[in-house]
C-alpha positions in Angstrom: -29.7 -15.0 57.8 -30.2 -16.8 61.1 -27.4 -19.0 62.6 -24.7 -18.1 60.0 -22.5 -16.0 62.3 -20.0 -17.8 64.6 -21.5 -17.9 68.1 -21.9 -19.9 71.2 -25.3 -20.0 72.9 -26.6 -21.6 76.1 -29.7 -23.7 75.5 -31.9 -25.5 78.2 -32.3 -29.1 77.3 -35.0 -30.1 79.7 -37.1 -27.0 80.0 -39.7 -28.4 82.3 -37.6 -30.9 84.2 -36.1 -30.7 87.6 -32.9 -31.6 85.8 -32.7 -28.1 84.3 -29.5 -28.1 82.3 -27.8 -25.9 79.8 -25.3 -26.9 77.1 -22.9 -24.8 75.1 -23.5 -25.2 71.4 -20.5 -24.6 69.1 -20.5 -22.6 65.9 -21.8 -25.3 63.6 -24.4 -26.7 66.0 -28.0 -25.4 65.7 -30.2 -25.2 68.8 -32.9 -27.8 68.8 -35.0 -26.5 71.6 -35.3 -22.9 70.6 -38.9 -21.9 69.7 -39.5 -21.4 66.0 -42.3 -18.9 66.5 -41.9 -15.7 64.5 -39.3 -17.3 62.3 -39.5 -17.3 58.5 -39.6 -20.8 56.9 -39.5 -22.6 53.6 -41.8 -25.6 53.5 -40.4 -28.8 51.8 -42.3 -32.0 51.0 -40.8 -35.1 49.5 -43.6 -37.5 48.4 -43.2 -41.1 47.4 -45.5 -43.0 45.1 -49.2 -42.6 46.3 -48.4 -39.8 48.7 -49.5 -36.1 48.4 -52.1 -36.8 45.8 -54.3 -33.7 46.6 -53.9 -30.4 44.7 -52.1 -28.8 47.6 -49.9 -31.4 49.3 -48.2 -28.9 51.6 -51.5 -27.4 52.8 -51.5 -29.3 56.1 -47.9 -28.5 56.8 -48.7 -24.9 56.2 -51.5 -25.1 58.7 -49.1 -26.6 61.2 -46.5 -23.9 60.6 -49.1 -21.2 61.1 -50.2 -22.9 64.3 -46.5 -22.8 65.5 -46.3 -19.1 64.7 -44.0 -19.5 61.7 -44.1 -17.1 58.7 -44.0 -19.1 55.4 -41.8 -17.5 52.7 -41.6 -20.4 50.1 -42.4 -23.9 49.2 -40.6 -26.8 47.4 -42.0 -30.2 46.6 -40.4 -33.3 45.0 -41.7 -36.7 44.0 -39.3 -39.6 44.2 -39.3 -43.4 44.2 -37.4 -43.4 47.5 -35.8 -40.7 49.7 -32.2 -39.7 49.2 -30.2 -41.5 51.9 -28.1 -38.5 53.0 -30.4 -35.5 52.7 -33.9 -37.1 51.9 -34.3 -34.6 49.1 -32.5 -35.0 45.7 -29.3 -33.0 44.9 -31.1 -30.9 42.2 -33.9 -29.8 44.6 -31.3 -29.3 47.3 -29.5 -26.8 45.1 -32.9 -25.1 44.3 -33.6 -25.0 48.1 -30.3 -23.2 48.7 -31.1 -20.6 46.2 -34.5 -20.0 47.7 -33.0 -19.6 51.2 -30.6 -17.0 49.9 -33.5 -15.2 48.0 -35.9 -15.2 51.0 -33.4 -14.9 53.9 -35.3 -17.8 55.5 -34.5 -18.8 59.1 -35.6 -22.4 59.0 -36.6 -25.2 56.6 -39.5 -27.4 57.6 -39.9 -30.8 56.0 -43.3 -32.5 55.7 -41.4 -35.8 56.4 -39.8 -37.5 59.4 -36.0 -37.1 59.0 -33.3 -39.3 60.4 -30.9 -37.5 62.8 -28.1 -37.9 60.2 -30.3 -36.4 57.5 -31.1 -33.4 59.6 -27.4 -32.9 60.4 -26.4 -33.2 56.7 -29.1 -30.8 55.6 -28.1 -28.2 58.2 -24.4 -28.4 57.1 -25.4 -27.9 53.5 -28.1 -25.2 54.0 -26.6 -23.3 57.0 -30.0 -22.8 58.6 -32.0 -24.8 61.1 -33.9 -27.8 59.6 -36.8 -29.4 61.4 -39.1 -32.2 60.4 -42.8 -32.8 60.7 -42.5 -34.5 64.2 -40.4 -31.7 65.6 -42.9 -29.1 64.3 -45.8 -30.9 66.0 -43.9 -31.2 69.2 -43.2 -27.5 69.1 -46.9 -26.8 68.8 -47.8 -29.2 71.6 -45.2 -27.6 73.9 -46.6 -24.1 73.3 -50.2 -25.3 73.8 -49.9 -27.6 76.9 -51.7 -26.0 79.8 -52.3 -28.7 82.4 -49.6 -30.6 84.3 -50.7 -33.8 82.5 -50.3 -32.3 79.1 -46.9 -30.7 79.9 -45.6 -34.0 81.2 -46.8 -35.9 78.1 -45.2 -33.3 75.8 -41.9 -33.3 77.7 -41.8 -37.1 77.5 -42.4 -37.0 73.8 -39.7 -34.3 73.3 -37.1 -36.3 75.3 -37.8 -39.5 73.4 -37.5 -37.6 70.1 -34.3 -35.9 71.2 -32.5 -39.0 72.6 -31.0 -40.2 69.2 -30.2 -36.6 68.3 -28.1 -35.8 71.4 -24.9 -37.0 69.8 -24.3 -34.2 67.4 -24.9 -31.6 70.1 -21.6 -32.6 71.7 -19.4 -33.3 68.7 -17.2 -30.3 69.5 -16.2 -31.6 72.9 -13.2 -33.7 73.6 -13.2 -36.6 76.1 -12.8 -35.4 79.7 -9.4 -35.5 81.2 -8.3 -38.7 82.9 -7.8 -38.8 86.6 -9.4 -37.3 89.7 -11.2 -38.9 92.6 -14.5 -40.5 91.5 -13.9 -40.4 87.8 -14.3 -43.8 86.1 -12.0 -45.3 83.5 -10.5 -43.0 81.0 -13.2 -40.4 81.5 -16.7 -39.8 80.1 -18.0 -37.9 77.2 -20.5 -35.2 78.1 -22.9 -37.1 75.8 -23.0 -40.0 78.2 -23.8 -37.7 81.1 -26.7 -36.1 79.1 -28.0 -39.5 78.1 -28.1 -40.7 81.7 -29.9 -37.6 82.8 -32.4 -37.9 79.8 -33.0 -41.6 80.5 -33.6 -40.9 84.2 -36.0 -38.1 83.4 -37.8 -40.3 80.9 -38.3 -43.0 83.5 -39.6 -40.4 86.0 -42.0 -39.0 83.5 -43.4 -42.4 82.5 -43.9 -43.2 86.2 -45.7 -39.9 86.8 -47.9 -40.4 83.7 -48.8 -44.0 84.8 -49.9 -42.6 88.1 -52.1 -40.0 86.3 -53.5 -42.7 84.0 -54.4 -44.9 87.0 -56.0 -42.0 88.7 -57.9 -41.1 85.5 -59.1 -44.7 85.2 -60.5 -44.6 88.7 -62.1 -41.2 88.0 -63.7 -42.5 84.8 -64.8 -45.7 86.5 -66.4 -43.8 89.3 -68.7 -42.1 86.7 -70.0 -45.3 85.3 -73.5 -44.6 86.7 -73.7 -42.2 83.8 -73.4 -43.1 80.1 -70.3 -41.6 78.7 -69.5 -40.4 75.2 -66.2 -39.3 73.7 -65.5 -37.0 70.8 -62.6 -38.2 68.7 -61.4 -37.1 65.3 -58.9 -35.3 63.2 -57.5 -32.0 64.5 -59.7 -29.0 63.6 -62.7 -31.1 62.6 -64.9 -29.1 65.0 -65.1 -31.3 68.1 -64.9 -28.4 70.5 -67.5 -26.4 68.6 -69.8 -29.5 68.7 -69.2 -29.9 72.5 -70.2 -26.2 73.0 -73.3 -26.6 70.9 -74.5 -29.8 72.6 -73.8 -28.7 76.2 -74.1 -24.9 76.1 -70.4 -24.7 77.2 -67.8 -22.2 76.3 -64.6 -24.2 75.9 -61.9 -22.6 73.8 -62.5 -22.8 70.1 -60.3 -21.6 67.2 -60.0 -22.5 63.6 -56.5 -23.8 64.1 -54.7 -27.1 64.2 -54.3 -28.5 67.8 -56.1 -25.5 69.3 -56.4 -27.4 72.6 -54.7 -30.5 74.0 -56.6 -31.2 77.2 -59.7 -33.4 77.7 -62.8 -31.5 78.7 -65.9 -33.4 80.0 -69.4 -31.8 80.1 -72.9 -32.9 80.9 -75.3 -33.2 77.9 -79.0 -33.5 78.4 -79.6 -35.9 75.6 -83.2 -35.4 74.2 -85.3 -38.6 74.7 -82.7 -40.0 77.0 -81.5 -38.0 79.9 -78.1 -36.7 81.1 -75.0 -38.2 79.7 -71.3 -37.2 80.0 -69.5 -36.2 76.8 -65.8 -35.6 76.6 -63.7 -33.7 74.0 -60.2 -35.1 73.4 -57.0 -34.0 71.7 -57.2 -34.1 67.9 -55.4 -36.6 65.8 -53.3 -36.1 62.6 -51.9 -38.4 60.0 -48.4 -39.6 60.7 -48.9 -38.6 64.4 -45.5 -39.1 66.1 -45.6 -42.4 68.0 -44.0 -40.6 70.9 -47.1 -38.5 71.3 -49.5 -41.4 70.9 -47.7 -43.2 73.8 -47.4 -40.0 75.9 -51.0 -39.0 75.6 -52.5 -42.4 76.6 -53.6 -40.9 80.0 -55.2 -37.9 78.3 -57.2 -40.3 76.0 -58.4 -42.5 78.8 -61.9 -40.9 78.4 -62.1 -42.4 74.9 -60.8 -45.7 76.1 -63.6 -46.0 78.8 -66.4 -44.4 76.8 -69.6 -46.3 76.0 -69.8 -44.7 72.6 -67.3 -42.8 70.4 -68.4 -39.9 68.2 -65.9 -39.8 65.4 -66.1 -36.2 64.1 -64.7 -35.6 60.6 -64.4 -32.5 58.5 -66.7 -33.0 55.5 -65.3 -29.9 53.8 -61.7 -31.1 53.8 -60.2 -32.3 50.5 -58.6 -35.1 52.4 -61.6 -36.2 54.5 -61.2 -39.9 53.5 -57.5 -39.9 54.5 -58.3 -38.1 57.7 -61.0 -40.6 58.7 -58.5 -43.5 58.0 -55.8 -41.7 60.0 -58.1 -41.5 63.1 -59.0 -45.2 62.9 -55.3 -45.9 62.6 -54.5 -44.0 65.8 -57.5 -45.6 67.6 -56.1 -49.0 66.6 -52.6 -48.0 68.0 -54.3 -47.0 71.3 -56.2 -50.3 71.5 -59.7 -48.8 71.3 -60.6 -49.4 67.7 -63.3 -52.0 68.4 -65.5 -49.6 70.4 -69.0 -48.7 69.2 -68.4 -45.7 67.0 -70.8 -43.2 65.3 -69.2 -41.4 62.3 -70.3 -37.7 62.3 -69.6 -35.5 59.2 -69.2 -31.9 60.4 -68.9 -28.7 58.5 -71.4 -29.8 55.8 -72.4 -26.1 55.4 -69.0 -25.5 54.0 -69.4 -28.0 51.1 -69.4 -26.5 47.7 -72.6 -28.3 46.5 -75.2 -30.8 47.6 -73.6 -33.3 45.2 -70.4 -33.3 47.3 -72.5 -34.3 50.4 -74.3 -37.0 48.3 -70.9 -38.5 47.4 -69.9 -38.7 51.0 -73.2 -40.2 52.1 -72.8 -42.9 49.4 -69.4 -43.8 50.7 -70.4 -43.7 54.4 -74.1 -44.7 54.4 -74.4 -44.8 58.2 -72.8 -41.4 58.8 -74.6 -38.5 60.4 -74.2 -35.2 58.5 -74.2 -32.1 60.7 -73.0 -28.5 61.1 -72.0 -27.8 64.6 -71.8 -24.1 63.7 -75.3 -23.7 62.3 -77.0 -26.5 64.2 -78.0 -28.5 61.1 -78.5 -32.2 61.8 -78.1 -32.1 65.6 -81.6 -33.4 66.1 -80.7 -36.5 64.0 -77.4 -36.8 65.8 -79.2 -36.8 69.2 -81.7 -39.5 68.0 -78.8 -41.7 66.7 -76.9 -41.4 69.9 -80.0 -42.2 71.9 -80.6 -45.2 69.7 -77.0 -46.4 70.1 -77.1 -46.1 73.9 -80.5 -47.8 74.1 -79.1 -51.1 72.8 -77.9 -51.9 76.3 -81.0 -50.6 78.2 -84.3 -52.0 79.4 -87.7 -50.2 79.3 -89.3 -51.1 82.6 -92.4 -50.3 84.6 -91.8 -50.6 88.4 -94.5 -50.6 91.1 -93.4 -50.3 94.7 -94.7 -49.0 98.1 -95.0 -45.2 98.2 -92.7 -44.9 101.2 -89.7 -46.4 99.3 -87.9 -43.2 98.5 -84.6 -45.0 98.3 -85.7 -47.0 95.3 -87.3 -44.0 93.6 -84.0 -42.0 94.0 -82.0 -44.9 92.6 -84.2 -45.1 89.5 -83.8 -41.4 88.9 -80.0 -41.6 89.5 -79.2 -44.7 87.4 -81.5 -44.2 84.4 -84.2 -42.0 82.8 -87.6 -41.7 84.4 -90.2 -41.4 81.6 -93.3 -41.1 83.8 -94.3 -41.3 87.5 -97.8 -42.1 89.0 -98.7 -42.0 92.7 -101.7 -43.2 94.6 -102.4 -43.7 98.4 -100.3 -46.8 98.7 -97.9 -47.2 95.7 -95.7 -45.5 93.2 -95.6 -46.6 89.5 -92.5 -45.5 87.5 -91.9 -46.0 83.8 -88.2 -45.7 83.2 -85.3 -46.8 81.0 -82.5 -48.4 83.0 -79.0 -49.8 82.1 -78.0 -53.4 82.4 -75.9 -53.0 85.5 -78.8 -52.3 87.8 -80.8 -55.4 86.8 -79.4 -57.5 89.7 -80.2 -54.7 92.2 -83.8 -54.5 91.0 -84.3 -58.3 91.4 -83.4 -57.9 95.1 -86.2 -55.5 95.7 -88.7 -57.8 97.3 -91.5 -55.2 97.5 -91.3 -54.1 93.9 -93.2 -55.5 90.9 -91.3 -55.1 87.7 -92.8 -55.3 84.2 -90.4 -55.8 81.3 -87.6 -57.5 83.2 -86.2 -60.5 81.3 -85.8 -63.9 82.7 -82.8 -64.5 85.0 -81.0 -67.0 82.7 -80.5 -67.2 79.0 -81.8 -63.8 78.2 -78.5 -62.1 77.4 -78.7 -59.8 80.4 -76.4 -60.2 83.3 -77.0 -59.8 87.0 
């Protein structure tokens, strides 16, 4: 069984940091930064009143474990009024867990709960194997999937903030440094204090770098405001990337797996009846998403923050679709973008067991758009609904101007959608749909005659 033999190992604490540092872990200290891929695990869920109501409460944790490359060898669940203070799980279930570890020779125990540092320590002392909680499992997945510099920085920040309160037990085997020596302060320092200063310094550096990335992303997104922008948000594995590929004829990475991708991808979508728009895919959400990750990925989610319309993609075939929709709205609220115009899209309707199941969902969410990104079902309705939502802020205009004014003709094509064009010997007549922000520019065109333009004041349109 893993980690039972007496040993000392060298483990990098800040794997992606310029402060690359190793520590010596004593016999009873388990490495927190070692990858859990290829290890065998027992999944444990402790559910309080109202939690884990579905028939398979550990199904999502099993999906996360699979995404992390962990081999499941057993499951244990318990329902309690409140968690056990020392070990989270009750003493009887703890004994049952010990027996299951011995029987399966498991390497790790994965909790579908967020454990306090002291609870993790107590459990590892009792079980003699590594114990990780839901947050650490998600962080491990994110660390293995991060491809871009931005994603790697965000993951490292989240890992460090998670690890900070857990540094103490890594150094319990060390004595206080000897007193004396030039430059040593007071009676000496614990190695823990050195680690904390390095970690805090790195956290400040990472936050500074991510703020710069977020500011740069804000400028990039703002520079694209001449185009309407959409953002796909939703629970992880709801099919956002598949929908992006279907709408834009792209080939972004798709896999039936939790958190298959972490990075934002933006593509151009030729929206039928409208024209070209930009649509962005974002990192998927999950219930009880670690707040470290929510804060760290603010820059990555800037596309959603700046979008004109959010397409909230939900998995209609999931047994927990209602909880997943609520979880996404909760994360959007935490990010401060809950009040944006949002169109709920129920994907994977082809995977529903019966038409009655879809009817129940449509009754609960009457304004939803049911689709299947895989088969193409409902995408025409989705296009129409998106076009309708975007049209709320647009004007339908007919503009007549001298035929030699190529500058105005180019601006109309660039800023909006040209529906028709007519030419004679002296003039050009263009019927187009234009956004609000070009109204003031049109009014300054002295040689242009505009039909459909509202009055300057009191019409609800701004110059």
